[in-house]
C-alpha positions as CSV (number, residue, x, y, z in Angstrom):
1,M,0.0,0.0,0.0
2,Q,1.3,3.4,-1.0
3,A,1.5,6.1,1.7
4,C,1.0,9.8,1.1
5,S,3.8,12.3,1.5
6,S,4.2,15.9,0.8
7,G,5.0,15.2,-2.8
8,P,5.6,12.4,-5.3
9,S,8.6,10.5,-3.8
10,G,11.0,9.7,-6.5
11,S,8.5,10.1,-9.3
12,D,8.2,12.4,-12.2
13,S,5.6,15.1,-11.4
14,G,5.3,15.8,-15.2
15,N,5.8,18.9,-17.3
16,A,3.6,21.9,-16.7
17,L,0.6,21.9,-19.0
18,P,0.0,24.9,-21.3
19,V,-2.8,27.0,-19.9
20,V,-5.7,28.2,-22.1
21,N,-8.6,30.3,-21.0
22,G,-12.3,29.4,-21.2
23,T,-15.3,31.7,-21.1
24,V,-18.4,30.8,-19.3
25,T,-21.7,32.0,-20.7
26,G,-25.1,30.6,-19.5
27,G,-23.5,27.4,-18.2
28,L,-21.5,26.7,-21.4
29,I,-17.7,26.9,-21.3
30,S,-16.2,27.9,-24.6
31,V,-12.5,27.6,-25.5
32,P,-11.3,29.0,-28.8
33,I,-8.7,26.8,-30.4
34,A,-6.3,29.1,-32.2
35,P,-3.9,27.9,-34.9
36,G,-0.6,26.9,-33.1
37,S,-2.2,26.7,-29.7
38,A,-1.7,23.7,-27.4
39,L,-5.0,22.1,-28.5
40,D,-4.6,22.7,-32.2
41,T,-2.9,19.4,-33.0
42,V,-4.0,15.8,-32.3
43,G,-2.6,14.7,-29.0
44,G,-2.3,18.2,-27.7
45,M,-3.0,18.6,-24.0
46,A,-3.8,21.7,-21.9
47,L,-5.2,23.0,-18.6
48,I,-8.3,25.1,-19.2
49,Q,-8.9,27.8,-16.6
50,T,-12.2,29.7,-16.2
51,S,-12.9,32.7,-13.9
52,S,-15.9,31.0,-12.2
53,T,-16.0,27.3,-12.6
54,G,-12.4,26.2,-11.9
55,S,-10.0,24.2,-14.0
56,F,-10.3,21.4,-16.5
57,L,-8.0,19.1,-18.5
58,A,-8.4,18.7,-22.3
59,T,-6.8,16.5,-24.8
60,R,-7.4,16.6,-28.6
61,N,-8.2,13.0,-29.7
62,D,-8.6,13.7,-33.4
63,A,-9.6,16.5,-35.8
64,N,-13.0,16.9,-34.2
65,T,-13.1,15.3,-30.8
66,F,-11.7,16.2,-27.4
67,S,-11.6,14.6,-23.9
68,V,-12.5,17.1,-21.2
69,L,-11.9,16.2,-17.5
70,T,-12.0,17.8,-14.2
71,A,-8.5,19.0,-13.1
72,T,-9.3,18.1,-9.5
73,C,-7.5,15.0,-8.4
74,T,-9.8,12.4,-6.8
75,H,-7.2,11.5,-4.1
76,E,-7.0,14.7,-2.1
77,G,-8.4,17.5,-4.3
78,C,-5.2,19.0,-5.7
79,T,-5.3,20.7,-9.1
80,I,-3.6,18.6,-11.7
81,T,-1.3,20.9,-13.7
82,G,1.2,18.5,-15.4
83,A,1.5,15.8,-17.9
84,S,4.1,13.1,-18.7
85,G,3.8,11.5,-22.1
86,S,0.1,10.8,-22.5
87,T,-0.9,10.9,-18.8
88,F,-1.9,13.7,-16.5
89,V,0.1,13.9,-13.3
90,C,-1.1,15.2,-10.0
91,P,1.7,17.4,-8.4
92,C,0.8,16.6,-4.8
93,H,1.1,12.8,-4.6
94,G,2.0,11.6,-8.1
95,S,-1.3,10.0,-9.1
96,R,-1.5,9.5,-12.9
97,F,-4.6,9.6,-15.1
98,S,-5.2,8.6,-18.7
99,T,-6.5,11.2,-21.1
100,S,-9.9,9.5,-20.7
101,G,-9.7,10.1,-16.9
102,G,-9.0,6.6,-15.7
103,V,-6.4,6.0,-12.9
104,V,-3.1,4.8,-14.4
105,N,-1.5,4.6,-10.9
106,G,-2.4,5.9,-7.5
107,P,-2.7,6.8,-4.7
108,A,-6.0,8.0,-6.4
109,S,-8.5,5.2,-6.7
110,R,-11.3,6.9,-8.6
111,A,-11.3,8.2,-12.2
112,L,-11.5,11.9,-13.0
113,R,-15.0,13.3,-13.9
114,T,-15.5,13.6,-17.6
115,F,-17.6,16.2,-19.5
116,N,-19.3,15.8,-22.9
117,S,-17.8,18.3,-25.4
118,Q,-18.5,19.6,-28.9
119,F,-16.1,21.2,-31.3
120,A,-17.4,23.5,-34.1
121,N,-16.0,26.5,-35.9
122,G,-12.7,26.4,-34.0
123,V,-14.3,26.4,-30.6
124,L,-14.4,23.6,-28.0
125,M,-17.5,23.8,-25.9
126,F,-18.6,21.8,-22.8
127,T,-21.2,22.3,-20.0
128,E,-20.3,23.9,-16.7
129,P,-20.5,21.4,-13.8
130,P,-23.5,21.8,-11.4
131,A,-22.8,23.8,-8.3
């Protein structure tokens, strides 16, 4: 059984994710995907920040689909801000999550919450989580 510590002991805490801003309007979060931005290419990953609803993780799966996840680690609620290869890494205790939100390794034991998303006219959109 893995114990918690003040940080991931001897593990890679990942590289900082690029940050993109999302706009909240009527419960819908919109993220423009500009040419050359972190989410412009397949496999691109980013941390989406909004002024009112928190932070989210996004990965571009193909030309028209994205995975959008909560950036709140299910272990102790830290904000996930890094990635290593194709996994998101929590900076607090080293939990790793796949781009679909599943736990790759703990101490987290629950998957990240996922959000349905749409992509049209260069804008990624998903619904704000309920309060």
